[in-house]
C-alpha positions in Angstrom: 97.1 85.7 101.3 100.6 86.8 100.3 102.4 89.3 102.5 103.2 92.7 101.1 106.9 93.5 100.6 108.5 96.4 102.5 108.9 98.2 99.2 105.2 98.0 98.5 104.4 99.2 102.1 106.7 102.2 101.6 105.4 103.1 98.2 101.8 102.8 99.4 102.3 104.9 102.5 104.4 107.6 100.8 102.6 107.9 97.5 100.0 105.5 96.1 97.8 105.4 99.2 99.0 108.6 100.9 96.5 109.5 103.6 96.7 113.2 103.0 96.4 113.6 99.2 94.9 110.3 98.1 92.7 108.8 100.9 91.9 112.3 102.2 91.6 111.1 105.8 92.3 113.1 108.9 91.5 116.4 107.3 90.8 118.2 110.6 94.4 118.2 111.9 95.8 118.3 108.4 94.2 121.6 107.7 94.1 123.1 111.2 97.7 122.6 112.4 99.6 123.1 109.1 100.2 126.8 109.6 103.9 126.3 109.9 106.6 123.7 109.2 107.3 123.2 112.9 103.7 122.6 114.0 103.1 120.3 111.0 106.2 118.2 111.5 105.6 117.9 115.3 102.0 116.6 114.9 103.0 114.5 111.9 105.8 112.7 113.8 103.6 112.2 116.8 100.9 110.6 114.6 103.5 108.4 112.8 104.8 107.1 116.2 101.3 106.3 117.4 100.4 104.5 114.1 103.6 102.4 114.2 103.2 101.5 117.8 99.5 100.7 117.6 99.9 98.6 114.5 102.7 96.6 116.2 100.7 96.0 119.4 97.5 95.1 117.5 99.4 92.7 115.2 100.7 90.8 118.2 97.3 90.4 119.8 95.2 90.1 116.7 94.5 86.4 117.2 93.6 86.9 120.9 90.9 89.6 120.5 87.3 88.4 119.8 85.9 89.9 116.6 82.9 91.4 118.4 85.0 93.8 120.5 88.1 94.3 118.3 87.3 97.9 117.5 86.8 98.9 121.1 90.1 97.1 122.0 91.9 98.9 119.1 90.7 102.3 120.2 91.7 101.6 123.8 95.2 100.7 122.7 95.5 103.8 120.5 94.2 106.0 123.3 96.8 104.6 125.7 99.6 105.3 123.2 98.4 108.8 122.5 98.2 109.5 126.2 101.9 108.5 126.5 102.9 110.8 123.6 100.8 113.6 125.1 102.5 113.3 128.5 106.0 113.1 126.9 105.3 116.3 125.0 103.9 118.0 128.0 107.0 117.0 130.0 109.8 117.8 127.6 108.5 120.4 125.1 105.7 122.1 127.0 105.5 125.3 124.8 105.0 123.1 121.7 102.5 121.0 123.7 100.5 124.2 124.4 100.5 125.2 120.7 99.4 121.7 119.4 96.7 121.7 122.1 93.6 119.5 121.4 95.1 118.0 118.2 97.3 115.7 120.2 94.5 113.8 122.0 92.5 113.9 118.8 95.0 111.5 117.3 93.0 108.9 119.2 89.9 109.5 117.0 91.9 110.1 113.8 90.3 107.7 111.2 93.8 107.2 109.7 95.1 105.4 112.8 92.1 103.1 113.3 91.8 102.4 109.6 95.4 101.0 109.4 95.0 98.9 112.5 91.8 97.4 111.0 92.9 97.1 107.4 96.5 96.0 107.9 97.7 95.3 111.4 94.8 92.9 112.2 95.8 90.7 109.2 99.6 90.9 109.1 102.7 90.1 111.0 104.5 92.3 113.6 107.3 93.9 111.6 105.3 94.6 108.4 102.6 96.1 110.5 105.0 98.5 112.2 106.4 99.4 108.9 103.0 100.0 107.4 101.9 102.3 110.3 105.1 104.3 110.2 105.1 104.7 106.5 101.4 105.8 106.4 102.3 108.2 109.2 105.4 109.4 107.4 103.3 110.0 104.2 100.9 112.2 106.2 103.9 114.0 107.8 105.4 114.8 104.4 102.1 116.3 103.3 101.8 118.2 106.5 105.3 119.6 106.2 104.9 120.7 102.5 101.5 122.2 103.3 102.9 124.0 106.4 105.9 125.2 104.4 103.6 126.6 101.6 101.3 128.4 104.1 104.1 129.7 106.3 106.2 131.0 103.3 103.2 132.6 101.5 101.6 133.9 104.8 104.7 135.1 106.6 107.7 134.9 104.3 109.5 132.6 106.7 110.3 129.0 107.3 110.8 127.2 110.7 108.9 129.8 112.6 108.3 128.6 116.1 111.4 126.3 116.2 112.1 127.9 119.6 109.1 126.0 121.0 111.1 122.8 120.6 114.7 123.9 121.2 114.3 127.0 123.3 115.1 130.6 122.8 118.6 129.8 121.5 117.1 128.4 118.3 115.4 131.7 117.3 118.3 132.4 114.8 117.4 129.1 113.0 114.3 130.8 111.6 114.7 131.4 107.8 113.5 134.9 106.8 113.2 134.1 103.2 111.4 137.4 102.4 112.7 139.8 105.1 110.5 142.8 104.1 107.5 140.7 103.3 104.2 142.1 104.8 102.5 138.8 104.8 99.4 137.3 103.2 96.8 136.6 105.9 94.7 134.3 103.8 97.4 131.7 103.6 97.5 131.1 107.3 93.7 131.1 107.7 91.5 128.0 107.1 90.6 128.9 103.4 94.3 129.1 102.7 94.7 125.5 103.9 92.0 124.3 101.4 93.6 126.1 98.5 97.1 124.7 99.3 95.8 121.2 99.8 93.9 121.4 96.5 97.2 122.4 94.8 99.0 119.4 96.3 96.3 117.0 95.2 96.3 118.5 91.7 100.1 118.2 91.6 100.1 114.6 92.6 97.4 113.7 90.1 99.3 115.5 87.3 102.5 113.5 88.2 100.6 110.2 88.2 99.0 110.9 84.8 102.3 112.0 83.4 104.0 108.8 84.7 101.1 106.7 83.2 101.5 108.3 79.8 105.2 107.7 79.9 104.7 104.0 80.6 102.3 103.7 77.7 104.6 105.7 75.3 107.7 103.6 76.0 106.3 100.2 74.9 104.7 101.8 71.8 108.1 103.3 70.8 109.9 100.0 71.4 107.4 98.0 69.4 108.7 96.6 66.0 107.4 98.5 63.0 105.7 96.6 60.2 
């Protein structure tokens, strides 16, 4: 079986097989934590780091683990990495850790992480496996950030709200009050708003894919010699 190129890995993770708007995996954290850009980016990066590290570790030991217990071993490795991330967040950015709450340990049971270890890392070399995990996680992070930005902007009229949770009170002036006198739109930051926003993102991606496909068809027809 031929090894995928790094370009293919990046394209699949960021666009063709994006976990948020194509595979539709990990919907619970995607919809629940994307109320702001800061929350979305924080959870997305944590997930990307876990995916990259778990893919790398599992790629190294893939030939040593019996097939009968591979899923249990994979979950154990993922849980250990998630625990390390959780302890680091608790130690260094405790306010953000409190906001993210249960969604940090839930990375362990996120089907995205286990799916990539089983589908890719258990069959490929070390470096491509790390790249695949990180790119899949980065694709999810991009969807989370866009979703969080849409909901925060429509719901509060701001961007980067809660940045002080990461950098302290001195970062309060970094918040962008795009609409200073905006009264807010509560639906956007409630669960139904998450479904509406995600639906728009999926529709937008499908439209872009269809437009690109039509362009690829039109160009060869235009270049064909006329009888």
